[in-house]
GULO-549445 format. One line per 8 residues: number of its first residue (from 1); their letters; for each residue x, y, z of C-alpha. Coordinates in nm, 2 decimals. Example, Ala and Ser with C-alpha at 12.3 -4.5 7.8 and 13.67 -1.06 7.14 Angstrom:
% GULO-549445
1 = AS = 1.23:-0.45:0.78 ~ 1.37:-0.11:0.71
//
This chain:
% GULO-549445
1 = MNAKADVM = 2.76:2.45:-0.08 ~ 2.50:2.38:-0.34 ~ 2.38:2.09:-0.06 ~ 2.39:2.33:0.22 ~ 2.17:2.61:0.03 ~ 1.93:2.37:-0.08 ~ 1.91:2.25:0.29 ~ 1.89:2.63:0.40
9 = TAVHGAEA = 1.64:2.67:0.16 ~ 1.43:2.41:0.27 ~ 1.45:2.51:0.61 ~ 1.33:2.87:0.52 ~ 1.01:2.76:0.26 ~ 0.90:2.53:0.55 ~ 0.90:2.81:0.81 ~ 0.77:3.07:0.56
17 = LRAVLFGP = 0.46:2.85:0.50 ~ 0.45:2.80:0.84 ~ 0.39:3.16:0.92 ~ 0.10:3.11:0.66 ~ -0.04:2.79:0.77 ~ -0.07:2.92:1.18 ~ -0.06:3.25:1.13 ~ 0.13:3.59:1.31
25 = EEGELHAP = -0.04:3.42:1.68 ~ 0.12:3.08:1.66 ~ 0.29:3.15:1.97 ~ 0.00:3.21:2.17 ~ -0.32:3.02:1.99 ~ -0.09:2.75:1.92 ~ 0.24:2.70:2.12 ~ 0.11:2.66:2.42
33 = WRTLLSAP = -0.12:2.37:2.30 ~ 0.16:2.20:2.11 ~ 0.38:2.19:2.43 ~ 0.10:2.04:2.65 ~ 0.01:1.76:2.43 ~ 0.35:1.66:2.37 ~ 0.41:1.56:2.75 ~ 0.43:1.20:2.78
41 = AFRHDHGM = 0.18:1.17:2.99 ~ -0.08:1.19:2.65 ~ 0.09:0.93:2.50 ~ -0.10:0.67:2.53 ~ -0.07:0.24:2.46 ~ -0.22:0.11:2.12 ~ -0.25:-0.22:2.27 ~ -0.50:-0.10:2.59
49 = SGAEHLEW = -0.87:-0.26:2.58 ~ -1.18:-0.01:2.50 ~ -1.22:0.01:2.89 ~ -0.90:0.08:2.93 ~ -0.88:0.37:2.67 ~ -1.20:0.52:2.81 ~ -1.05:0.53:3.15 ~ -0.74:0.70:2.99
57 = VYSRVRLL = -0.97:0.96:2.85 ~ -1.15:1.05:3.11 ~ -0.81:1.13:3.34 ~ -0.65:1.29:3.06 ~ -0.90:1.52:3.02 ~ -0.92:1.60:3.34 ~ -0.54:1.68:3.31 ~ -0.59:1.88:3.03
65 = NEAIEDPL = -0.82:2.08:3.26 ~ -0.61:2.11:3.53 ~ -0.31:2.28:3.28 ~ -0.56:2.53:3.15 ~ -0.55:2.87:3.34 ~ -0.91:3.00:3.23 ~ -1.13:2.75:3.13 ~ -1.41:2.94:3.10
73 = ALVRDPVR = -1.20:3.24:2.94 ~ -1.09:2.95:2.66 ~ -1.49:2.87:2.55 ~ -1.56:3.21:2.54 ~ -1.29:3.21:2.25 ~ -1.42:3.00:1.97 ~ -1.03:3.05:1.81 ~ -0.84:2.95:2.04
81 = LACLHEWL = -1.04:2.68:2.14 ~ -1.02:2.56:1.81 ~ -0.68:2.60:1.80 ~ -0.68:2.31:2.07 ~ -0.87:2.07:1.86 ~ -0.59:2.11:1.61 ~ -0.36:1.93:1.81 ~ -0.58:1.70:2.01
89 = AFVDPTLS = -0.72:1.53:1.78 ~ -0.45:1.32:1.68 ~ -0.33:1.29:2.00 ~ -0.63:1.12:2.08 ~ -0.98:1.12:1.90 ~ -1.16:1.00:2.16 ~ -1.00:1.27:2.41 ~ -1.11:1.50:2.16
97 = GVSTIHYN = -1.47:1.43:2.17 ~ -1.50:1.48:2.51 ~ -1.30:1.81:2.47 ~ -1.51:1.95:2.26 ~ -1.89:1.84:2.47 ~ -1.76:1.96:2.80 ~ -1.58:2.24:2.72 ~ -1.78:2.37:2.36
105 = LFLGSLTA = -2.16:2.25:2.42 ~ -2.20:2.22:2.75 ~ -1.95:2.51:2.92 ~ -1.98:2.73:2.65 ~ -2.36:2.71:2.60 ~ -2.38:2.74:3.02 ~ -2.16:3.12:3.00 ~ -2.37:3.22:2.72
113 = QAACDRDL = -2.72:3.16:2.83 ~ -2.66:3.10:3.26 ~ -2.80:3.36:3.49 ~ -2.51:3.53:3.65 ~ -2.54:3.37:4.00 ~ -2.54:3.02:3.92 ~ -2.22:2.82:4.07 ~ -2.01:2.72:3.74
121 = RPYVDMRQ = -1.73:2.59:4.00 ~ -1.82:2.22:4.00 ~ -1.81:2.22:3.61 ~ -1.48:2.47:3.57 ~ -1.31:2.25:3.78 ~ -1.45:1.96:3.66 ~ -1.62:1.76:4.02 ~ -1.90:1.75:3.76
129 = LGTFLLTE = -1.83:1.65:3.36 ~ -2.07:1.83:3.18 ~ -2.24:1.63:2.88 ~ -2.51:1.73:2.59 ~ -2.81:1.54:2.49 ~ -3.01:1.71:2.23 ~ -3.02:1.43:1.95 ~ -3.30:1.18:1.98
137 = VAHGHDAA = -3.32:0.84:1.82 ~ -3.57:0.99:1.56 ~ -3.48:1.33:1.55 ~ -3.15:1.41:1.42 ~ -3.14:1.70:1.21 ~ -3.46:1.76:1.23 ~ -3.40:1.83:1.68 ~ -3.68:2.11:1.63
145 = ALETTAVY = -3.92:1.83:1.65 ~ -3.76:1.68:1.94 ~ -4.03:1.50:2.20 ~ -3.86:1.50:2.54 ~ -4.06:1.75:2.72 ~ -4.00:1.97:3.05 ~ -4.38:2.01:3.15 ~ -4.33:2.33:3.42
153 = DRATDSFT = -4.54:2.34:3.77 ~ -4.61:2.67:3.89 ~ -4.70:2.51:4.21 ~ -4.34:2.36:4.24 ~ -4.20:2.63:4.04 ~ -4.01:2.30:3.86 ~ -3.98:2.14:3.55 ~ -4.06:1.78:3.51
161 = LNTPNAGA = -3.86:1.59:3.20 ~ -4.02:1.30:3.06 ~ -3.90:1.06:2.74 ~ -4.25:0.98:2.61 ~ -4.19:0.72:2.39 ~ -3.86:0.49:2.25 ~ -3.79:0.77:1.95 ~ -3.73:1.03:2.20
169 = QKFLANTS = -3.46:0.85:2.38 ~ -3.11:1.10:2.40 ~ -2.91:0.93:2.15 ~ -2.51:0.93:2.11 ~ -2.44:1.14:2.45 ~ -2.16:1.00:2.69 ~ -2.37:0.99:2.98 ~ -2.17:0.65:3.11
177 = AVGGPKTG = -2.08:0.62:3.52 ~ -1.73:0.66:3.38 ~ -1.56:0.95:3.41 ~ -1.68:1.06:3.74 ~ -2.02:1.24:3.80 ~ -2.19:1.42:3.52 ~ -2.42:1.63:3.49 ~ -2.59:1.75:3.10
185 = LVGARLLV = -2.76:2.00:2.95 ~ -3.11:1.86:2.78 ~ -3.26:1.95:2.55 ~ -3.65:1.92:2.56 ~ -3.96:2.06:2.50 ~ -4.07:2.33:2.69 ~ -4.51:2.31:2.81 ~ -4.65:2.57:3.02
193 = EGQDQGIF = -5.01:2.56:3.10 ~ -4.99:2.32:2.83 ~ -4.86:2.56:2.57 ~ -4.56:2.46:2.34 ~ -4.33:2.75:2.38 ~ -4.06:2.53:2.17 ~ -3.71:2.39:2.24 ~ -3.49:2.47:2.53
201 = LFLVPLTD = -3.18:2.35:2.72 ~ -3.23:2.21:3.10 ~ -2.94:2.19:3.34 ~ -3.01:1.79:3.49 ~ -2.79:1.58:3.65 ~ -2.74:1.24:3.54 ~ -2.50:0.99:3.71 ~ -2.31:1.02:4.05
209 = GRGALPGV = -1.99:0.83:3.88 ~ -2.15:0.54:3.99 ~ -2.49:0.50:3.83 ~ -2.77:0.69:3.69 ~ -2.97:0.89:3.90 ~ -3.35:0.88:4.04 ~ -3.56:0.88:3.72 ~ -3.29:0.90:3.48
217 = RVRRLPAR = -3.16:0.51:3.26 ~ -2.90:0.49:3.06 ~ -2.81:0.23:2.87 ~ -2.46:0.15:2.64 ~ -2.49:0.19:2.27 ~ -2.27:-0.14:2.06 ~ -1.92:0.01:2.00 ~ -1.87:0.24:1.75
225 = LGSAHDHC = -1.55:0.19:1.54 ~ -1.23:0.36:1.55 ~ -1.39:0.52:1.91 ~ -1.33:0.42:2.26 ~ -1.62:0.68:2.33 ~ -1.91:0.58:2.57 ~ -2.18:0.64:2.38 ~ -2.52:0.60:2.55
233 = LTSFDRVQ = -2.90:0.60:2.49 ~ -3.08:0.80:2.81 ~ -3.45:0.84:2.86 ~ -3.62:1.05:3.16 ~ -3.90:0.96:3.37 ~ -4.01:1.21:3.60 ~ -3.69:1.38:3.67 ~ -3.73:1.68:3.83
241 = VPREAMLG = -3.52:2.02:3.83 ~ -3.56:2.39:3.99 ~ -3.65:2.69:3.77 ~ -3.30:2.73:3.75 ~ -3.24:2.46:3.60 ~ -3.35:2.64:3.25 ~ -3.13:2.79:3.03 ~ -3.27:3.14:2.95
249 = GAHGRITG = -3.25:3.45:2.84 ~ -3.43:3.69:2.62 ~ -3.52:3.45:2.35 ~ -3.75:3.25:2.67 ~ -3.73:3.22:3.02 ~ -4.01:3.13:3.34 ~ -4.04:3.47:3.55 ~ -4.04:3.49:3.89
257 = DGVFASEV = -4.44:3.49:3.91 ~ -4.41:3.14:3.67 ~ -4.50:3.35:3.36 ~ -4.32:3.25:3.02 ~ -4.18:3.56:2.86 ~ -3.96:3.61:2.52 ~ -3.88:3.86:2.29 ~ -3.85:3.62:2.03
265 = PERRRRFM = -4.25:3.52:1.89 ~ -4.11:3.21:1.67 ~ -4.01:2.90:1.79 ~ -3.74:2.78:1.56 ~ -3.57:3.12:1.66 ~ -3.57:3.00:2.00 ~ -3.42:2.72:1.96 ~ -3.15:2.82:1.79
273 = TSIDRIMT = -3.07:3.05:2.01 ~ -3.04:2.80:2.23 ~ -2.80:2.58:2.05 ~ -2.57:2.83:1.92 ~ -2.29:2.69:2.04 ~ -2.38:2.39:1.77 ~ -2.20:2.64:1.52 ~ -1.83:2.69:1.73
281 = GRICLIAG = -1.87:2.31:1.72 ~ -1.90:2.25:1.40 ~ -1.57:2.46:1.40 ~ -1.38:2.28:1.66 ~ -1.42:1.96:1.43 ~ -1.33:2.09:1.14 ~ -1.05:2.23:1.32 ~ -0.95:1.86:1.43
289 = TVGAARAG = -1.01:1.68:1.07 ~ -0.77:1.95:0.95 ~ -0.49:1.91:1.22 ~ -0.52:1.49:1.21 ~ -0.53:1.50:0.82 ~ -0.14:1.73:0.87 ~ -0.03:1.47:1.08 ~ -0.14:1.16:0.86
297 = LTMAVRYG = 0.04:1.32:0.56 ~ 0.32:1.46:0.73 ~ 0.33:1.06:0.82 ~ 0.27:0.91:0.43 ~ 0.53:1.12:0.30 ~ 0.77:1.00:0.55 ~ 0.67:0.65:0.56 ~ 0.70:0.70:0.12
305 = RNRHITGL = 1.07:0.84:0.13 ~ 1.21:0.52:0.42 ~ 0.99:0.28:0.22 ~ 1.26:0.09:-0.08 ~ 1.12:-0.12:-0.31 ~ 1.29:-0.30:-0.67 ~ 1.41:-0.04:-0.89 ~ 1.37:-0.01:-1.26
313 = TESSRLAV = 1.63:-0.31:-1.27 ~ 1.62:-0.60:-1.02 ~ 1.99:-0.45:-0.88 ~ 1.87:-0.15:-0.80 ~ 1.63:0.04:-0.52 ~ 1.45:0.31:-0.47 ~ 1.18:0.51:-0.24 ~ 0.86:0.41:-0.31
321 = FDLRSHHG = 0.72:0.80:-0.28 ~ 0.98:0.88:-0.66 ~ 0.71:0.69:-0.85 ~ 0.44:0.91:-1.01 ~ 0.16:0.64:-0.92 ~ 0.26:0.70:-0.51 ~ 0.34:1.11:-0.48 ~ 0.08:1.18:-0.75
329 = PLVEAIAT = -0.22:1.10:-0.51 ~ -0.02:1.25:-0.22 ~ 0.10:1.61:-0.35 ~ -0.27:1.64:-0.48 ~ -0.38:1.56:-0.10 ~ -0.12:1.80:0.04 ~ -0.26:2.11:-0.21 ~ -0.63:1.97:-0.03
337 = VYAMNMLY = -0.53:2.03:0.31 ~ -0.32:2.38:0.26 ~ -0.69:2.50:0.11 ~ -0.87:2.31:0.37 ~ -0.65:2.52:0.64 ~ -0.66:2.80:0.52 ~ -1.05:2.78:0.44 ~ -1.10:2.62:0.80
345 = REAARRWS = -0.93:3.00:0.95 ~ -1.12:3.21:0.70 ~ -1.48:3.04:0.89 ~ -1.35:3.06:1.25 ~ -1.27:3.41:1.21 ~ -1.57:3.52:1.02 ~ -1.76:3.32:1.33 ~ -1.59:3.52:1.59
353 = ERDRSDQT = -1.62:3.83:1.38 ~ -2.01:3.80:1.33 ~ -2.26:4.05:1.38 ~ -2.51:3.87:1.65 ~ -2.76:4.22:1.54 ~ -2.75:4.15:1.15 ~ -2.98:3.86:1.11 ~ -2.86:3.84:0.76
361 = ALGQAARF = -2.50:3.86:0.83 ~ -2.58:3.62:1.06 ~ -2.72:3.36:0.83 ~ -2.47:3.41:0.56 ~ -2.19:3.33:0.87 ~ -2.34:3.03:0.93 ~ -2.38:2.90:0.57 ~ -2.03:2.99:0.52
369 = VSVAKAWI = -1.89:2.74:0.83 ~ -2.15:2.51:0.75 ~ -2.09:2.45:0.37 ~ -1.65:2.46:0.55 ~ -1.73:2.20:0.77 ~ -1.93:1.95:0.56 ~ -1.64:2.03:0.23 ~ -1.35:1.99:0.48
377 = TWQSRGVG = -1.48:1.66:0.67 ~ -1.59:1.55:0.28 ~ -1.18:1.58:0.18 ~ -1.08:1.44:0.49 ~ -1.18:1.11:0.43 ~ -1.07:1.10:0.05 ~ -0.65:1.27:0.21 ~ -0.71:0.98:0.49
385 = AQVRERCG = -0.81:0.71:0.27 ~ -0.53:0.84:0.03 ~ -0.28:0.82:0.31 ~ -0.42:0.48:0.40 ~ -0.36:0.35:0.09 ~ 0.00:0.47:0.01 ~ 0.08:0.34:0.34 ~ -0.06:-0.02:0.21
393 = AQGLLVNN = -0.04:-0.31:0.53 ~ 0.11:-0.08:0.76 ~ -0.18:0.18:0.72 ~ -0.44:-0.07:0.80 ~ -0.27:-0.20:1.15 ~ -0.41:0.01:1.47 ~ -0.08:0.11:1.63 ~ -0.01:0.32:1.29
401 = GIVQHLMV = -0.33:0.50:1.38 ~ -0.42:0.59:1.06 ~ -0.77:0.33:1.02 ~ -0.88:0.52:1.37 ~ -0.91:0.84:1.23 ~ -1.07:0.69:0.94 ~ -1.37:0.58:1.13 ~ -1.35:0.93:1.33
409 = TEGVITAE = -1.39:1.12:1.05 ~ -1.68:0.94:0.96 ~ -1.79:1.02:1.26 ~ -1.76:1.36:1.22 ~ -1.93:1.36:0.93 ~ -2.21:1.31:1.11 ~ -2.19:1.49:1.41 ~ -2.31:1.86:1.48
417 = GDNQAIMV = -2.47:1.84:1.16 ~ -2.48:1.58:0.87 ~ -2.33:1.65:0.59 ~ -2.58:1.57:0.35 ~ -2.85:1.75:0.56 ~ -2.57:2.08:0.57 ~ -2.53:2.07:0.24 ~ -2.87:2.08:0.11
425 = QAATELLL = -3.01:2.38:0.34 ~ -2.69:2.57:0.15 ~ -2.81:2.43:-0.16 ~ -3.16:2.55:-0.11 ~ -3.00:2.91:-0.02 ~ -2.76:2.96:-0.30 ~ -3.07:2.84:-0.55 ~ -3.34:3.07:-0.36
433 = AHRPAAAA = -3.03:3.36:-0.37 ~ -2.93:3.26:-0.76 ~ -3.02:3.48:-1.01 ~ -2.87:3.38:-1.40 ~ -2.61:3.63:-1.58 ~ -2.44:3.63:-1.87 ~ -2.17:3.49:-1.92 ~ -1.87:3.73:-1.80
441 = VRARGRGL = -1.58:3.48:-1.82 ~ -1.41:3.53:-2.15 ~ -1.15:3.20:-2.22 ~ -0.95:3.43:-2.51 ~ -0.66:3.58:-2.41 ~ -0.64:3.40:-2.06 ~ -0.38:3.16:-1.92 ~ -0.45:2.87:-1.67
449 = ADADFMGE = -0.20:2.98:-1.47 ~ -0.38:3.31:-1.37 ~ -0.57:3.23:-1.00 ~ -0.81:3.51:-1.09 ~ -0.92:3.31:-1.38 ~ -0.93:3.01:-1.19 ~ -1.15:3.15:-0.95 ~ -1.40:3.33:-1.23
457 = LLAAAEGI = -1.44:2.93:-1.37 ~ -1.51:2.77:-1.07 ~ -1.78:3.07:-1.00 ~ -1.90:2.95:-1.34 ~ -1.95:2.62:-1.29 ~ -2.14:2.66:-0.95 ~ -2.37:2.93:-1.19 ~ -2.41:2.65:-1.45
465 = WLDRAQAA = -2.55:2.41:-1.15 ~ -2.78:2.67:-1.05 ~ -2.89:2.73:-1.36 ~ -2.95:2.37:-1.42 ~ -3.13:2.36:-1.07 ~ -3.37:2.65:-1.17 ~ -3.42:2.50:-1.46 ~ -3.54:2.20:-1.30
473 = RRAAPAEA = -3.74:2.31:-1.06 ~ -3.96:2.52:-1.33 ~ -3.96:2.19:-1.50 ~ -4.09:1.96:-1.24 ~ -4.46:1.88:-1.15 ~ -4.62:2.19:-0.90 ~ -4.63:1.93:-0.66 ~ -4.35:2.08:-0.39
481 = LARRNHAM = -4.15:1.76:-0.29 ~ -4.12:1.68:-0.68 ~ -3.98:2.05:-0.69 ~ -3.76:2.00:-0.43 ~ -3.64:1.68:-0.55 ~ -3.62:1.76:-0.89 ~ -3.41:2.07:-0.81 ~ -3.18:1.94:-0.57
489 = GPALRAVD = -2.94:1.72:-0.75 ~ -2.78:2.00:-0.94 ~ -2.80:2.21:-0.67 ~ -2.61:2.01:-0.47 ~ -2.33:1.98:-0.73 ~ -2.35:2.36:-0.74 ~ -2.23:2.38:-0.36 ~ -2.01:2.09:-0.39
497 = VYGHRIAA = -1.83:2.39:-0.64 ~ -1.95:2.68:-0.38 ~ -1.73:2.50:-0.14 ~ -1.41:2.42:-0.37 ~ -1.43:2.78:-0.51 ~ -1.41:2.94:-0.12 ~ -1.14:2.72:0.00 ~ -0.93:2.84:-0.36
505 = GALADAVA = -1.04:3.20:-0.27 ~ -0.93:3.14:0.11 ~ -0.57:2.97:0.00 ~ -0.58:3.28:-0.29 ~ -0.61:3.54:-0.02 ~ -0.27:3.36:0.17 ~ -0.07:3.34:-0.16 ~ -0.13:3.74:-0.20
513 = AMPAGPDR = -0.07:3.81:0.14 ~ 0.28:3.65:0.09 ~ 0.64:3.86:-0.06 ~ 0.73:3.74:-0.36 ~ 1.03:3.52:-0.40 ~ 1.00:3.14:-0.40 ~ 0.80:3.03:-0.13 ~ 0.56:3.25:-0.27
521 = ELLEDLLR = 0.58:3.10:-0.61 ~ 0.57:2.72:-0.40 ~ 0.23:2.83:-0.25 ~ 0.13:2.95:-0.59 ~ 0.15:2.61:-0.71 ~ 0.00:2.41:-0.44 ~ -0.29:2.67:-0.57 ~ -0.30:2.65:-0.85
529 = LFALRGVA = -0.32:2.29:-0.87 ~ -0.60:2.23:-0.62 ~ -0.78:2.51:-0.86 ~ -0.71:2.30:-1.16 ~ -0.85:2.03:-1.04 ~ -1.20:2.18:-0.94 ~ -1.23:2.33:-1.30 ~ -1.13:1.98:-1.46
537 = AHSGDLLC = -1.42:1.87:-1.33 ~ -1.66:2.10:-1.48 ~ -1.41:2.13:-1.79 ~ -1.66:2.00:-2.00 ~ -1.97:2.24:-1.91 ~ -1.67:2.52:-1.92 ~ -1.61:2.44:-2.29 ~ -1.99:2.44:-2.40
545 = RGFLTGEQ = -2.04:2.74:-2.21 ~ -1.75:2.92:-2.37 ~ -1.54:2.96:-2.09 ~ -1.29:2.76:-2.15 ~ -1.14:2.67:-2.51 ~ -1.08:2.34:-2.65 ~ -0.69:2.41:-2.61 ~ -0.72:2.51:-2.28
553 = VEELPVLM = -0.91:2.19:-2.21 ~ -0.58:2.04:-2.38 ~ -0.35:2.21:-2.16 ~ -0.51:2.17:-1.83 ~ -0.39:1.76:-1.77 ~ 0.00:1.91:-1.88 ~ -0.04:2.20:-1.65 ~ -0.16:1.93:-1.37
561 = EGLLARLA = 0.10:1.68:-1.48 ~ 0.41:1.97:-1.46 ~ 0.27:2.08:-1.15 ~ 0.26:1.78:-0.98 ~ 0.65:1.68:-1.05 ~ 0.76:2.02:-0.91 ~ 0.54:1.98:-0.60 ~ 0.70:1.63:-0.55
569 = GQAEVLVE = 1.02:1.74:-0.51 ~ 0.89:2.02:-0.24 ~ 0.68:1.76:-0.04 ~ 0.90:1.71:0.23 ~ 0.90:2.08:0.30 ~ 0.55:2.13:0.27 ~ 0.44:1.85:0.53 ~ 0.74:2.01:0.73
577 = AFAVPEEF = 0.52:2.32:0.77 ~ 0.25:2.12:0.94 ~ 0.47:2.19:1.23 ~ 0.38:1.82:1.40 ~ 0.57:1.75:1.74 ~ 0.79:1.44:1.69 ~ 0.67:1.35:2.02 ~ 0.32:1.30:1.87
585 = FEGIPIAS = 0.47:1.02:1.66 ~ 0.60:0.83:1.99 ~ 0.55:0.43:1.95 ~ 0.38:0.49:1.56 ~ 0.60:0.24:1.37 ~ 0.54:0.40:1.05 ~ 0.70:0.73:1.16 ~ 0.97:0.61:1.22
593 = ANYIAAYD = 1.30:0.63:0.95 ~ 1.37:0.26:1.09 ~ 1.01:0.16:1.08 ~ 1.13:-0.22:1.04 ~ 1.30:-0.18:1.35 ~ 0.93:-0.20:1.56 ~ 0.87:-0.55:1.42 ~ 1.26:-0.68:1.50
601 = DPEGPWHR = 1.23:-0.99:1.71 ~ 1.52:-0.99:1.97 ~ 1.49:-1.41:1.95 ~ 1.53:-1.40:1.55 ~ 1.82:-1.63:1.40 ~ 1.92:-1.31:1.23 ~ 2.05:-1.20:1.55 ~ 2.27:-1.56:1.62
609 = AEPVAP = 2.65:-1.48:1.65 ~ 2.73:-1.75:1.29 ~ 2.54:-1.70:0.99 ~ 2.28:-1.83:0.87 ~ 2.32:-2.04:0.56 ~ 2.14:-1.92:0.26
//
């Protein structure tokens, strides 16, 4: 009777936590993608060559497109588009990348800025696959300095695209002939009568499925570990496109009279308007990162339960997961992924509900999304490393999929804005807005189990590092670069705490929305573990400033150990809530209860009828 009650409690707990992770619209936003991507057509052979895998990817992206009722409606809904990536990234990271480029960067930009009479049918039905060419060899995060030019000629009412030097070659775009005809949105500097009007996007046919079109030069880059993506170098030699190729609007356009007109005087703002879909791209990237982390942890917990080793005596056996040294890092990773999940949801919500007319609010939403992207993808690197290590040598094998996702995470850390550059920008903004305040947190009479207290402590740690950054800036030589460099170290520490704080806040909001009961208590324990880890990292500073007492600092590791012990017993419930379809694990040995069967040898001596001599 008790065992049955325990099972029922576990099922109820997983369902309650699943509702928190995916929200009330799970059936509408997630179930269709889970069902679609569970089909056998989306399982691939890990033994395929890179070329075979790439062909598989492009055939499957078209299969995916056939199943989407209205691709244009999808790209106009950033939340639904991001939900697709939560499930797609674990199925195949390269397929997820190609889909992100076509739907978000290409079609998304076209629908936002294209003229109403532009025929989008070739791109909607994927007769032409879309790609996006912004980054250049010499220009990544400083894309506003792009050197590719688009010169407008009033006599022909057209633009001529040129690549002036090696550093201006477009870098990493999937512009090879593999996958059929491709059209790109090319970021180029618009020159009108010799005047530089800033960076705009231009719709440019690139390949016909057999090779590059006249004036377009495409060269494959070396293979990237963990990805079959056809990354290329692309350059333009007097490629002419009509006036309609420019994606213009209020931020800039060529009138029927051949005159450049813009309601936005600053070239920087024109550029940011042109690449507006980069922010939605960041949300899609973190969605995929979160989804892959959920699936990876599900596998790792299963394997830990299925892998048995010699116990405390030579004659005993125990699951490796029973060891604190094994389950401790995984439980901490689970807490981190719950926080990542809720922070991602909050970032997607803020961006989808942003007020485009309020530049201050728009900037705050962009900073929130950007920090979420950097913080989540960096955390995913740590989670992936723990999954790999806890799975031992099995985690190194390609057919278990773990190492591929580790390498893909490295790519995501750089894509859509390098994490370090994003955090530098965010740190600068936080530093400029920071005003030192008198200590408002009081340690006496507060308990470390108090989530509000934990939030206040994280905010205090953030403030300490911002204070240090301001002090370092004042103490630096007057030269601008020296002042920036002196302040940046502590400012980056501050923005890292900020990321941890807003993640804890998003998880705390989820806890607060749950009804009282064991399910809420379980999520509260996860929140405490996650928040305490952040506080522990700055406990010395918090003690010195009077935000913590000596007794509380001593109590921190004891509380964290107690939480690890309680949560380890609920690990299966916590990962069951991730709702990863069983079909996703087909062909992955480590996900099977009998993983040894994947290595069985029909010709092995153990299959003989007669016993093998000892």
